[in-house]
N, C-alpha and C positions, 0 to 999 in steps of 0.2 A: 500690132506689129511695129517693131522699132528697127529702123534701118539707118546705118551709118554710111554716109556718102563720101567717096574718095575725092580729096582735093589735089592740088598740084604738088603739095609738099609731102603728103602722108599717104602711104599705101594702105588700103583697107586690109585689116587682118582678120576680122570676124564680122559676121552678121548674125544676130540672134533673131530666130524666126520659128514660130510654130512649136516651141518647146524643145527644139534641138539647137545645136550650135554649128554654124557654117564656118568652115575653115578654108581660107584661100589657098590655092595650089602653091603659092609662092612661100608659104610658111609652114613649118612642121606643126602638126596639131599637138597642143599641150594636153596632158592628162587632166580631165575634168571629172566632175561628179558622174558616177556610173548611172546608166539607165535613165538618161535625160529625154530620150525620144518616147513618143507615144504612138501605138499602132494606128490609132484613129486619125493621126495627123500626117502619116507618111504619104498618102495620096495628094495632100495639099502642099507638100514641101516645094519651095522654089528651087531653081537650078543651083547647084553648089555641092559642097561636101559637108554633111551634117554629122557631127560627132555624138555618139551615144556614151562615150567614155571608155577608158582603158583600151584605146586603139581601134574600136569598132566605128566604122564610118558608113554612112549612106550617101552614095554618089548619085546625084539627081541631074539628069540631062534630058530635058523635054519629058517624054513619057517613060523614059528608062530610069529604073531605080536599082542600083547594084550595091550589094554589101561588100565592103572590103575591110581588111584588118591591117593596120600598120604596126610594125614591131622592129626591134633590133635583132638582126640575125646573130644567134649565139655563136656561130662558127666564124663569121667574118667581122662582126661588130658594126656592120653597115645597116642603115635603115632600109627596110623592105616593105612592100605592100602586096598582099595576096587577095584574090577574090574568094568570097564565101558563098557566092550565088546571087541570083536576082530575086527581087521582091515582085510578086507575092509567093513565088515557088518556095522561097526561103523566108519564113515569117520572122518577125522581130525576135520572138522567143528562140527560134532555131538559130538565128544569127548570133544571139548572145551565147548560146551553148557552144557554138563553133568558136567564137571569140575566146571563151573560157578554156576550150580545149587547146587552142593555140598557146595561151599563156602557160598552161600546164606543161606543154612540150618545151617551151622556151626555158621554163624554170629547171627542167631536167637536162638542159643543154642540148636539146634536139632541134633540128630545123623543122618548123611546123609543116604538117601535111594534113590540113583539116578536111580535105574533100573525102566524103564517104559516099558509098552507093546508097542513096535514099530508097527506102522500101515503101511499098504500099502497106496499108494497115495490117494486112494478114501475115507479113513476114518480118516485121520490125522487132528488134530486141525489146523495145519498150512493151509491146503487146504480149510477147511470149514470156516475159518476166512475170507479168500480171497473171497470165493463164497458168503458168507453172506453179506459182505460189498458191493459187486457188486449188489446183489439183492435188498438191501435197500437204495442204494445210492441216488435214485431219491427223497426219502422223507427226506433226510438229507440236512442240509443247505450247499449249494455249493458242494454237493456231499459227504460231510463229509470226506475229505481226511485223517484226523487224527483219524477217528473212530477206526481203528484197533490198534492204537499205544499203548494203555495201555495193551491190551492183549499180543501184541508182546513183550513188555518190561518185563512184570511180569510173563507170563505163558509160552512163547515160550522157555526160557532157559531150563526148566525141562519137559514141556509137549507139545512142539511144534510138535513132531512126535508121540505123544501118540495116541493110537487107541481109538477113541471116543466110540466105542462099549464096551470097557473094562475099561473106565474111572470110578474111584471110588471116593467116598467122601474123602477118606484118601489122594488120590493124590492131590486133591484141597486144603485140609487142610495143607499139607506140602508145597505147592506152595504159598498159600496166607497167611500162618501164619506170615511171617516176616513183612507184612504191614497191617494186619487186624486191629490192634489197633493203630499203628503209623501213618498210612495214611488211615483213615476210609472212607473218601469221595472217594478216588481213588479205594480202595478195593471194595466198594459197587458198583461203576460204572463198574468195571471189571466183577463182578459176574452178573450184569444185562446184559452186553453184551454177556457174555458166555451163559446165558439162551437163548438168541436169536440165537446164533450160534448152540447150541445143537438142538433147535427146527428145524432149517433148515436142519441139518444133519439127524435128525430123519425122515424127509420127504422122504429121500432116503434109509436110513438104519434104519429099524424098531427096531434094537437092541439097538440103542442109547437111553439112558434114560435122559430126560431133567430134571427130579427131582433130579439128582445127585447134582445140585447146591444148592437146598434148604436143602438137607441133610447135605451138607458140612457146610452151614451157621449155622445149629444147632450145629454141632460139634465145630465150631470156637467160638461160644458163643457171648454174647452181647458185642458190641464195646464200649459202654459207651460214645458215641459221642453226643455232644450237638450242635445243629444247631446254627451257629453264623450269625446273620443278618448283612447286610451292615450298617456301622455307619451312622446314620441320625440325623439331627437336629430337635428339636421340631419346628413346623411351626411358633411359636411366635418369634423364633430367626432367621428366614429366611430373613426378611427385612434387619437386621443389617449385616447378612452374605453377602447378595447380594451387599450392598453398600461397604463392606470391600474389595471386589475383585478389584475395580478400573477398569480402561480401558486403561492401558498403554501398554499392550502386547497382542499378538495374543492368548496366553493361557488364559488370563483373559477374553477376549472377548468371546472365545469359552465357558468358564465356565458360563458366563452370559447368553448366548443363551441356554445352556443346562438347566439352572435353569428356565428361562422364558418359555421354551417350554416343560419342564419335559421330555426331550428326553434322550435316552441312548447316551453314548459317541461315539459309532461307527458312527451313522448318522451325528453327529456334525463334527467329524474329516473328514469325506468323503464328506461333503457338497460342491457342485460345484456351480459356478455362474449360470449355466443353470437351476439349481433346483429351483431358487427363482423367483417369480413374485411379485416384491415389490409394484407394483401399486395395485394389488388385495390383497396384504398382505397374500400370501400363499406360503408355502414351500412344494414342492412335492418331497418326499423322494423315490428313486427307491426301488423296491422290494429287490434287492440284498443287500441293506444296512440295511434292517430291520430284526430283529430277527424272526418276524412272517413269513417272506418270501413273504409279500404282499406289494404293493405300498401303501404309506400313505401320506395323506395331513395334514399339520400342519398349523393352523391359527396363524398369527403373529400379536402381538400387536404393537402399535406405537414404544414402547421401543425396541422390538425385531427387528423391521425394522431398527431402528437407529443403533443397535449393528451390524447388518449384513452390513450396508452401511459403517460403520467405518472399519470393518474387510476387506471389499473389497478394501478400500483405502490403507491399510498398508500391505496387504498380498504380498508375494513375488512370487505369482503364477498367471497365467492367467486362471487357471482351478479351483484350490481349494480356497475356501473362507478363510480357515484357514491354512496358510502355512508359516512356519518360515524360510525355506531355499529351494533354488532352486524350482523345480516344484514337490514338494512332500507334501502330507498332514501332519499335525502334528501327533505325536504319542500319545498314551494313557497317557503316563507320563506327557505330556505337560499340560493337564487339571488338572491332579492330583497335579502337582507342583504348579499351580496357586492357587488352593484351599488350599494347605498346607501353602504356603507363606502368605496367608491371615489370617492364624492362625485359620482355621476352622476345627473343629473335626467332619468331615463328608467326606464320599466318593462321587465321582461323581454320582454313582448309588443311593446313599442314598438320594439325593435330590428328586428323584422320590417318595420315601416314604414320604418325607416331604410334597410334593405337595398333595399326596393322603390323608394324614392325614388332611390337610387343607380342602380338598374337603368334607371329612366326617364331619368335625366340622362346615362347612358353608352350609351343607345340599345340596350339589350338587347332582343331580340325579345320581344314581349308574351307569346306562348305559353310561351316558355322562362322568363321571369320569374315568371309565375303558377304554372307547374308547379313551380318551385323552392320556392314557398310552399305547395305541395300544395293549390292552389285549383282548383276545377272550372272548366274553360274550355269554352265552346261549348255548343251544344244537345245534347239526348240523341241526336239523329240523327248529328251530327258526331262525337260521342264514340264512337259505335258503330263508326265507321270509323277514327278516329285513336286507336290503342291504345298507341302508344309512350309511355314515360315520359320520353323525351328525355334519358336519362342522360348520354350523351357531350356533348351541348350544354350541359347543366347543369354538367358537370364543368369546362368552360372558364370558365363564369361564376363558379363558386365559387373557382377558382384566381385569377381576376382580382380578385374581392372580397377574398380573403385578402391578395393583394399590396397592395391599396389599404389594408387595415387595418394592415399592417406597414410602411407607408411612413413613418409618423411615428416619430421617435426615441423610444426608451423614456424615461420620466421618470427624473430623477436620484434 
């Protein structure tokens, strides 16, 4: 322990002790390195004000230990200090979460209101997020490992230990306010997932009100968000775009197959040698690689077969058809880079819209066009009867689409 002693000329400003930093009441605490306190030392701290950084203080007086947070009021510009609760009821981790919630509110120009009704383990948002994820994981793609992430990132700092039976619209407004307009897509998705969590919690605790989310949305107001579609080319420009890609790289070949088959980028990137039957001209995509979660057969035109054969010759893998290094498939950026270098104002996914527009203008049957994109068509009842994947009909469409793409002369 190192202690500085006050003399007659100099007022003590700080005492370093036990891993934290003591700040005298006569001087404003300066921002220091975050997370300087240690939970194991809190019981041994001497009297004083120990800073954990970024405004979080542990005020020790005899046996009392109180968490406070100092900040500049965004409405008045004055320095303020608010209580975050006493230790050990509020642990060091909880205090840091509350401190972070205060800083989020200040950044949004709001006066901090960090107090929340803390729940026992059976009613907390943290617990029910975990339980809900476990309950619905079977219907999420690959178990949806990242499903809780948005809720954890934006709601846990201020509401992670909140009692869901006492959750109010105002709590959600304060938590979601900072991103409601700046990140509308994420904010909307968070609220959607929170509705699901509250419905699961209400199944055990009837006091939980699932409509609290809808009431909070009303208070938050209209986001003013306009949906932005993926950039896509008019289908009249597709032939020139296809020819502009060339065939000198794995990325260009992957982009060519993506256009020829109107596929998403994930099945292209993860395509394996074993997935292709080039004699029958069929590409069998495993269910794990499809967005729909069902296995899908793709008919290959002669041009598509040639692209796959070329890729198989130059790939650096014995497993992946499109591999630029070692035994790993290409990344998403590889296809995007090939499209960008060709000077095309279109995304990889946008070529699916280009294909669908061509189908509409050439009067391809609706069911065939949608099945070519692996879209679910019809009601659950109609799908239970119509079980064909329309492979032969889709083969005709893909051959015509390929002929259309090759109609334009290759660039000089």
